[in-house]
C-alpha positions as CSV (number, residue, x, y, z in Angstrom):
1,M,-193.1,-75.0,-179.6
2,T,-194.1,-74.6,-176.0
3,Y,-192.6,-73.2,-172.9
4,K,-193.2,-72.5,-169.2
5,R,-192.1,-69.6,-167.0
6,W,-188.8,-70.3,-165.3
7,F,-185.8,-68.6,-163.8
8,L,-182.1,-69.4,-163.6
9,V,-179.7,-67.5,-161.5
10,L,-176.1,-67.5,-162.8
11,P,-173.1,-66.3,-160.8
12,F,-171.4,-63.2,-162.1
13,V,-168.1,-64.7,-163.2
14,F,-165.6,-64.1,-165.9
15,L,-166.0,-67.0,-168.4
16,L,-163.7,-67.8,-171.2
17,T,-164.5,-70.4,-173.8
18,T,-163.4,-71.0,-177.4
19,L,-165.1,-73.6,-179.5
20,P,-164.5,-74.6,-183.1
21,L,-167.5,-75.4,-185.2
22,S,-168.3,-79.0,-185.9
23,A,-165.4,-81.1,-187.0
24,Q,-167.6,-84.0,-188.1
25,D,-169.5,-82.1,-190.8
26,A,-168.2,-78.9,-192.4
27,A,-170.2,-75.9,-191.1
28,P,-172.7,-74.8,-193.6
29,A,-172.1,-71.5,-195.3
30,N,-175.4,-70.2,-194.0
31,P,-176.5,-72.0,-190.9
32,F,-179.3,-69.6,-190.0
33,G,-182.8,-70.6,-190.8
34,V,-186.5,-70.1,-190.0
35,V,-189.5,-72.2,-189.3
36,E,-191.9,-72.3,-192.2
37,G,-190.7,-69.7,-194.6
38,F,-192.6,-71.2,-197.5
39,W,-195.7,-69.1,-196.9
40,L,-194.1,-66.0,-198.5
41,P,-191.3,-67.3,-200.8
42,D,-190.2,-64.0,-202.1
43,T,-189.8,-62.5,-198.7
44,V,-188.0,-65.4,-197.1
45,C,-185.7,-65.4,-200.1
46,E,-185.0,-61.7,-199.5
47,L,-184.3,-62.5,-195.9
48,G,-181.6,-65.0,-197.1
49,A,-182.4,-67.9,-194.7
50,G,-180.1,-70.9,-195.3
51,W,-182.7,-73.4,-194.3
52,E,-186.3,-73.9,-193.1
53,R,-188.2,-76.4,-191.1
54,I,-191.5,-77.6,-192.5
55,I,-194.0,-80.0,-190.9
56,F,-194.4,-83.2,-193.0
57,D,-197.8,-84.2,-191.6
58,W,-198.3,-88.0,-191.7
59,S,-202.1,-87.6,-191.2
60,Q,-202.3,-85.4,-194.3
61,H,-200.0,-87.5,-196.5
62,Q,-202.1,-90.6,-195.7
63,P,-205.4,-89.5,-194.2
64,N,-207.4,-92.7,-194.9
65,G,-204.9,-95.6,-195.2
66,P,-201.5,-96.7,-196.2
67,D,-202.2,-96.5,-200.0
68,D,-202.9,-92.8,-199.8
69,W,-200.2,-90.4,-200.9
70,Y,-201.2,-86.7,-200.8
71,T,-198.4,-84.2,-200.8
72,L,-200.2,-80.9,-201.1
73,N,-199.4,-80.3,-197.4
74,V,-195.8,-80.0,-198.5
75,D,-196.4,-78.6,-202.0
76,D,-193.7,-79.4,-204.5
77,R,-193.7,-75.7,-205.5
78,W,-192.5,-74.8,-202.0
79,L,-189.6,-77.2,-202.3
80,K,-188.7,-75.8,-205.8
81,A,-188.9,-72.2,-204.5
82,A,-186.6,-73.1,-201.6
83,Q,-184.1,-74.8,-204.0
84,D,-184.2,-71.8,-206.3
85,C,-183.2,-69.6,-203.4
86,N,-180.5,-72.0,-202.0
87,R,-182.5,-72.7,-198.9
88,E,-182.6,-76.3,-197.6
89,V,-185.9,-77.8,-196.4
90,V,-185.7,-79.9,-193.3
91,A,-188.7,-82.1,-192.5
92,I,-190.3,-82.7,-189.2
93,F,-192.6,-85.8,-189.0
94,K,-195.5,-85.8,-186.7
95,H,-199.3,-86.4,-186.3
96,T,-200.3,-90.1,-186.5
97,P,-203.4,-90.6,-188.6
98,A,-206.4,-92.1,-186.8
99,W,-206.3,-95.4,-188.9
100,A,-202.6,-95.9,-187.9
101,T,-202.9,-95.9,-184.1
102,D,-204.8,-97.5,-181.3
103,G,-204.3,-94.3,-179.3
104,A,-205.4,-90.8,-179.9
105,P,-205.2,-89.5,-183.5
106,G,-202.2,-87.1,-183.6
107,P,-200.1,-88.0,-180.6
108,G,-200.8,-91.8,-180.8
109,V,-198.1,-94.4,-181.0
110,P,-198.2,-95.9,-184.5
111,R,-199.7,-99.4,-184.8
112,G,-197.1,-102.1,-185.6
113,L,-194.2,-100.1,-184.4
114,Y,-192.4,-103.1,-182.8
115,L,-192.7,-105.2,-185.9
116,P,-189.7,-105.7,-188.1
117,V,-188.9,-102.7,-190.3
118,D,-189.6,-104.7,-193.5
119,D,-193.1,-105.8,-192.3
120,P,-195.8,-103.9,-194.2
121,N,-197.8,-103.8,-190.9
122,N,-195.1,-101.6,-189.4
123,L,-197.0,-98.5,-190.7
124,W,-194.5,-96.0,-189.4
125,A,-191.6,-97.7,-191.3
126,S,-193.6,-97.9,-194.5
127,F,-194.5,-94.2,-194.4
128,L,-190.9,-93.0,-193.7
129,R,-189.4,-95.3,-196.3
130,R,-191.7,-93.9,-198.9
131,S,-191.1,-90.3,-197.7
132,A,-187.4,-90.7,-198.0
133,E,-187.7,-92.1,-201.5
134,Y,-190.2,-89.4,-202.7
135,Y,-188.5,-86.4,-201.2
136,E,-184.8,-87.2,-202.0
137,P,-185.0,-85.9,-205.6
138,R,-186.9,-82.9,-204.3
139,G,-184.0,-81.9,-202.1
140,V,-185.1,-83.1,-198.7
141,S,-182.7,-85.5,-196.9
142,R,-182.8,-84.4,-193.2
143,F,-185.7,-85.5,-191.1
144,I,-186.7,-84.6,-187.5
145,I,-188.6,-87.4,-185.7
146,W,-191.5,-85.8,-183.9
147,N,-191.7,-82.8,-181.6
148,E,-191.3,-82.2,-177.9
149,P,-192.0,-85.7,-176.5
150,D,-190.9,-84.4,-173.1
151,I,-194.2,-82.6,-172.6
152,T,-196.5,-84.8,-170.5
153,R,-200.2,-85.5,-171.2
154,D,-201.5,-83.1,-168.5
155,T,-199.5,-80.1,-169.9
156,Y,-200.3,-77.6,-172.7
157,G,-198.4,-78.5,-175.8
158,F,-198.7,-82.3,-175.4
159,E,-197.8,-84.0,-178.7
160,Y,-196.8,-87.6,-178.0
161,E,-198.5,-90.1,-175.7
162,G,-195.9,-92.9,-176.0
163,S,-193.3,-93.7,-173.3
164,L,-189.6,-93.0,-173.7
165,D,-189.2,-96.5,-174.9
166,D,-191.9,-96.0,-177.5
167,Y,-190.1,-92.9,-178.7
168,Y,-186.8,-94.7,-179.0
169,Q,-188.5,-97.4,-181.0
170,M,-190.0,-94.7,-183.3
171,L,-186.5,-93.3,-183.7
172,K,-184.9,-96.6,-184.3
173,V,-187.5,-97.6,-187.0
174,A,-187.3,-94.1,-188.5
175,Y,-183.5,-94.3,-188.9
176,L,-183.6,-97.8,-190.6
177,A,-186.5,-97.0,-192.8
178,L,-185.2,-93.6,-193.9
179,K,-181.8,-95.0,-194.7
180,E,-183.5,-97.7,-196.9
181,G,-185.4,-95.0,-198.8
182,N,-182.4,-92.7,-199.0
183,P,-179.0,-93.9,-197.8
184,K,-177.8,-90.3,-197.5
185,A,-180.7,-89.3,-195.2
186,E,-179.8,-87.7,-191.8
187,V,-182.0,-88.2,-188.7
188,L,-182.6,-85.6,-186.1
189,L,-183.9,-86.2,-182.6
190,A,-187.1,-84.4,-181.5
191,G,-186.5,-81.0,-180.1
192,T,-187.2,-80.8,-176.4
193,T,-188.1,-77.9,-174.1
194,Y,-185.6,-78.6,-171.3
195,W,-187.7,-76.7,-168.7
196,H,-190.7,-79.2,-168.5
197,D,-188.3,-81.8,-167.1
198,L,-186.3,-79.4,-164.9
199,N,-189.4,-77.8,-163.4
200,A,-190.9,-81.3,-162.6
201,G,-187.7,-82.5,-161.0
202,R,-187.0,-85.1,-163.7
203,R,-183.8,-86.0,-165.4
204,L,-183.7,-84.3,-168.8
205,Y,-185.5,-86.3,-171.5
206,I,-182.5,-86.2,-173.7
207,D,-180.3,-87.6,-170.9
208,R,-182.7,-90.5,-170.4
209,L,-183.1,-91.1,-174.1
210,L,-179.3,-91.2,-174.8
211,E,-178.9,-93.6,-171.9
212,R,-181.6,-95.8,-173.5
213,I,-180.0,-95.6,-176.9
214,V,-176.5,-96.6,-175.8
215,A,-177.9,-99.5,-173.7
216,D,-179.2,-101.1,-176.9
217,P,-176.5,-103.6,-178.1
218,E,-177.6,-103.1,-181.7
219,A,-177.3,-99.3,-181.6
220,S,-173.6,-99.0,-182.3
221,A,-173.8,-100.9,-185.5
222,H,-176.3,-98.3,-186.8
223,D,-174.5,-95.2,-185.5
224,Y,-176.9,-95.0,-182.6
225,Y,-179.9,-94.3,-184.9
226,F,-179.5,-90.5,-185.1
227,D,-177.1,-87.8,-186.4
228,I,-178.1,-84.6,-184.8
229,A,-179.6,-83.5,-181.4
230,T,-182.0,-80.6,-181.5
231,L,-183.0,-77.9,-179.0
232,H,-185.9,-75.4,-178.4
233,I,-184.8,-72.3,-176.4
234,Y,-187.0,-69.4,-175.6
235,F,-187.1,-66.0,-173.8
236,R,-184.1,-65.9,-171.5
237,T,-180.7,-65.0,-173.0
238,E,-178.7,-66.1,-170.0
239,T,-179.7,-69.8,-170.5
240,V,-178.8,-70.3,-174.2
241,Y,-175.1,-71.0,-173.8
242,D,-175.6,-73.3,-170.8
243,I,-178.3,-75.4,-172.5
244,V,-176.2,-75.9,-175.6
245,R,-173.1,-76.8,-173.6
246,Q,-175.0,-79.2,-171.3
247,T,-176.3,-81.0,-174.4
248,R,-172.8,-81.3,-175.7
249,Q,-171.6,-82.6,-172.4
250,L,-174.4,-85.2,-172.3
251,L,-173.6,-86.4,-175.8
252,D,-169.9,-86.7,-174.9
253,K,-170.8,-88.5,-171.6
254,Y,-172.4,-91.3,-173.6
255,G,-169.5,-91.5,-176.1
256,L,-171.5,-89.7,-178.9
257,T,-168.8,-87.2,-179.6
258,N,-169.6,-87.2,-183.4
259,K,-173.2,-86.1,-182.9
260,R,-174.0,-82.4,-183.8
261,I,-176.4,-79.9,-182.2
262,W,-178.9,-77.7,-183.8
263,I,-181.2,-75.1,-182.2
264,N,-184.4,-75.7,-184.3
265,E,-186.5,-73.2,-182.5
266,M,-185.7,-70.0,-180.6
267,N,-187.3,-66.6,-180.0
268,A,-188.6,-64.2,-177.4
269,G,-192.1,-63.6,-178.7
270,P,-193.1,-59.9,-178.4
271,T,-196.1,-59.2,-176.1
272,D,-195.7,-55.4,-176.3
273,D,-196.1,-55.0,-180.0
274,P,-198.4,-52.0,-180.5
275,L,-199.6,-53.5,-183.7
276,W,-200.4,-56.9,-182.1
277,P,-201.2,-56.8,-178.4
278,V,-201.2,-60.2,-176.7
279,V,-204.2,-60.8,-174.5
280,R,-202.5,-63.1,-171.9
281,P,-198.8,-62.6,-172.0
282,Q,-196.5,-64.9,-170.1
283,Y,-193.5,-62.5,-170.4
284,Q,-193.3,-58.8,-171.1
285,I,-191.2,-58.6,-174.2
286,N,-191.1,-55.6,-176.6
287,L,-189.9,-55.4,-180.2
288,E,-186.4,-54.4,-179.3
289,Q,-186.0,-57.3,-176.9
290,Q,-187.2,-59.8,-179.5
291,A,-184.6,-58.5,-182.0
292,A,-181.9,-58.5,-179.3
293,F,-182.7,-62.0,-178.2
294,I,-182.4,-63.6,-181.6
295,M,-179.1,-62.0,-182.3
296,Q,-177.8,-62.9,-178.8
297,T,-179.0,-66.5,-179.3
298,A,-177.2,-66.8,-182.6
299,A,-174.0,-65.7,-181.0
300,L,-174.3,-67.7,-177.9
301,G,-175.5,-70.8,-179.8
302,L,-172.4,-70.7,-182.0
303,A,-170.2,-70.2,-178.9
304,G,-171.8,-73.2,-177.2
305,G,-171.2,-75.4,-180.3
306,A,-174.5,-75.4,-182.2
307,E,-174.1,-76.0,-185.9
308,R,-177.4,-74.5,-187.1
309,I,-179.9,-72.1,-185.5
310,A,-183.5,-71.2,-186.6
311,V,-186.0,-68.6,-185.6
312,Y,-189.5,-69.8,-184.6
313,K,-191.1,-68.5,-186.6
314,F,-191.1,-66.7,-189.9
315,Y,-194.7,-65.7,-190.3
316,D,-197.7,-65.6,-188.0
317,W,-200.1,-66.9,-190.6
318,N,-203.7,-67.5,-189.7
319,L,-203.2,-66.2,-186.1
320,P,-206.3,-65.2,-184.2
321,S,-206.2,-61.6,-182.8
322,G,-204.6,-61.4,-179.4
323,D,-202.9,-64.8,-179.5
324,E,-199.3,-65.3,-178.6
325,T,-197.1,-64.2,-181.4
326,F,-193.5,-65.1,-182.5
327,G,-193.2,-64.2,-186.2
328,L,-190.6,-62.1,-187.9
329,L,-193.7,-61.1,-189.9
330,R,-197.0,-60.3,-188.3
331,A,-200.2,-62.0,-189.4
332,D,-200.8,-59.1,-191.9
333,G,-197.4,-59.6,-193.4
334,S,-195.8,-56.5,-192.0
335,R,-192.3,-56.9,-190.8
336,R,-191.2,-56.7,-187.2
337,P,-187.8,-55.1,-186.4
338,A,-186.5,-58.6,-185.7
339,F,-186.8,-59.4,-189.5
340,D,-183.9,-56.9,-190.1
341,T,-182.0,-58.3,-187.2
342,W,-182.1,-61.9,-188.5
343,A,-181.2,-60.6,-192.0
344,T,-178.2,-58.9,-190.3
345,V,-177.1,-62.1,-188.6
346,I,-177.3,-63.9,-191.9
347,Q,-175.3,-61.2,-193.7
348,Q,-172.7,-60.5,-191.0
349,F,-172.1,-63.9,-189.3
350,V,-170.7,-65.3,-192.6
351,G,-168.0,-67.9,-192.6
352,V,-167.6,-68.3,-188.8
353,Q,-164.6,-70.5,-188.1
354,S,-164.8,-70.5,-184.3
355,A,-166.7,-68.7,-181.5
356,S,-165.5,-67.6,-178.1
357,L,-167.4,-66.3,-175.1
358,A,-166.4,-63.7,-172.5
359,Q,-169.0,-62.9,-169.8
360,T,-168.9,-60.7,-166.7
361,G,-171.6,-59.5,-164.4
362,Q,-172.3,-56.5,-166.6
363,V,-171.3,-57.4,-170.2
364,T,-171.5,-60.4,-172.5
365,A,-169.2,-60.5,-175.6
366,V,-168.9,-63.2,-178.2
367,Q,-166.0,-63.2,-180.6
368,L,-166.6,-64.8,-184.0
369,A,-163.5,-65.6,-186.0
370,L,-164.4,-65.2,-189.7
371,A,-163.0,-67.0,-192.7
372,D,-161.5,-63.8,-194.1
373,G,-159.3,-63.5,-191.0
374,S,-161.3,-60.7,-189.5
375,E,-163.2,-60.8,-186.2
376,L,-166.8,-59.9,-185.4
377,Y,-167.6,-59.1,-181.7
378,V,-171.2,-59.4,-180.6
379,V,-171.7,-57.4,-177.4
380,W,-174.5,-56.4,-175.0
381,A,-175.2,-55.4,-171.4
382,N,-176.5,-58.1,-169.1
383,T,-178.3,-55.9,-166.5
384,S,-180.3,-52.7,-166.3
385,A,-177.1,-50.7,-166.0
386,D,-175.4,-49.5,-169.1
387,G,-172.2,-51.3,-170.1
388,K,-169.0,-49.4,-170.8
389,L,-166.6,-50.8,-173.3
390,S,-163.5,-49.5,-175.1
391,V,-162.3,-51.0,-178.3
392,Q,-158.6,-50.8,-179.1
393,T,-157.6,-51.4,-182.6
394,S,-155.3,-50.1,-185.3
395,D,-157.8,-51.1,-188.0
396,T,-158.9,-47.9,-189.7
397,N,-161.7,-49.9,-191.4
398,L,-163.3,-50.7,-188.0
399,A,-167.1,-50.8,-188.4
400,I,-169.7,-50.8,-185.7
401,M,-173.4,-51.7,-186.3
402,D,-176.6,-51.8,-184.2
403,Q,-178.7,-54.9,-184.0
404,Y,-180.7,-53.9,-187.1
405,G,-177.6,-53.7,-189.3
406,H,-177.3,-49.9,-189.3
407,N,-173.8,-48.5,-189.3
408,L,-173.0,-46.4,-186.3
409,P,-170.5,-43.5,-186.3
410,V,-166.9,-44.5,-185.4
411,T,-164.3,-42.1,-184.2
412,L,-160.9,-43.6,-183.5
413,D,-159.0,-41.6,-180.9
414,E,-155.5,-42.9,-180.5
415,N,-156.6,-46.3,-181.8
416,E,-159.5,-46.4,-179.3
417,V,-163.3,-46.2,-179.5
418,A,-165.5,-45.9,-176.5
419,L,-168.9,-47.7,-176.6
420,T,-171.9,-47.5,-174.3
421,L,-174.1,-50.6,-174.3
422,T,-177.7,-49.8,-173.4
423,G,-178.9,-51.6,-170.2
424,A,-181.4,-54.4,-170.4
425,R,-185.1,-53.9,-169.8
426,C,-185.7,-55.5,-166.4
427,D,-188.8,-55.9,-164.2
428,K,-189.8,-57.6,-161.0
429,Q,-191.7,-60.4,-162.8
430,D,-189.2,-61.4,-165.5
431,G,-185.9,-60.0,-164.2
432,C,-183.6,-59.2,-167.0
433,A,-184.9,-61.9,-169.4
434,V,-183.2,-60.5,-172.4
435,G,-179.9,-58.6,-172.5
436,G,-179.8,-55.0,-173.7
437,N,-179.6,-54.0,-177.4
438,V,-176.7,-55.6,-179.2
439,Q,-173.8,-53.9,-181.0
440,L,-171.6,-55.5,-183.6
441,I,-167.9,-54.6,-183.9
442,H,-166.1,-55.8,-187.0
443,A,-162.3,-55.4,-187.2
444,K,-159.2,-57.2,-188.5
445,Q,-158.0,-57.4,-184.9
446,A,-159.1,-55.7,-181.7
447,A,-159.0,-55.8,-177.9
448,L,-162.0,-55.1,-175.7
449,Y,-162.0,-53.6,-172.3
450,E,-164.8,-53.2,-169.8
451,Q,-164.8,-50.1,-167.6
452,T,-166.1,-51.1,-164.2
453,S,-166.3,-49.4,-160.8
454,G,-163.3,-51.4,-159.8
455,G,-161.2,-50.5,-162.8
456,I,-160.6,-51.6,-166.4
457,V,-160.9,-55.3,-167.3
458,E,-159.7,-56.8,-170.6
459,L,-162.0,-59.3,-172.2
460,K,-159.7,-62.1,-173.3
461,F,-160.9,-64.5,-175.9
462,E,-158.7,-67.6,-175.7
């Protein structure tokens, strides 16, 4: 995870989009996960996360040579606890051991990478083949290949010193070796930051990588060496939908229409937590904003076409005092309000069949069509001004919740309920980085209207 400060100005337009979830792979019953929930197995089980990402560190599995095989860095007890709680573990491979690279230990390109996959001197292939074989009976069959290769050597967060061609070779070898070890394995591209390239005036890394993949005449015979593209999105609500949609458009542009999209990391780390003040904050984010952001991202991610979404991260374990923080749980194990928000997402966003977005200058609304035939509307104000909505429905079981899962009073007056959406917290430095507090509206069928200075506008979800 890394990020840089950035701004994106979007026009205030009325936007209508409806997207079904992935047709290639049935949407999981619980697509909402966390990064590294294993530290507190009882608590993450209580949260109800459907999956978690864990680092499978090559340098710890094989610290001294290819004959090593130490698995305590991914303890079998963690994997068993996850299975017992119906939580899938997704692996991320990174950190080249010193003996396996001519470069720097950690970000170095593996030695023998361009040798045939069955050559024992292709050290990367041997490690991944063994990993797939070992972890398949332990319930791990999805593997992310490295982390944020778009970050250049001169930038904080740098993790990979190879070229784009080197990364493609790593991906290609990984796909072939993992499939040999477990034919049912799925391969995920490294998550990228988006903004490092954009701020530097470069084409997006994923754009350049997809171009390289489809240019390989051998790629089509191997399903282009990956199954899922992954994203890391932080801090600014207004960008989530656009980044997911742009990724979908890039995949489609290269003819990779069967490839899915996950958001593997997302959050707006709180800097204004009274119990954990951050010494050098990049953004000014309070606890309410963190909670609002993760619910907004879940809704917008689904509307954009993301199949799975995870919070980075579950627990701020071993975090030095004053450091940047992201956890649903603080370093002392206490829960931030965002814990309850993510639990609410997991409980309420159940069985989503399709997701639609309506956005104006003042209000964002996402309609989630649920498997039971009901609808869940996720609504918030975009600016510092309060948003005014009216909900029209004949459903006497209409329910409205806040972003923490608390039921709000509902009074139907001639089949109508008036709502006030609290304005976003905005400032000169960050603008309105995160939308205002979220409200959830659950009904069999409803119509939403925004009350503006120019009149009443219906939000149509088509």
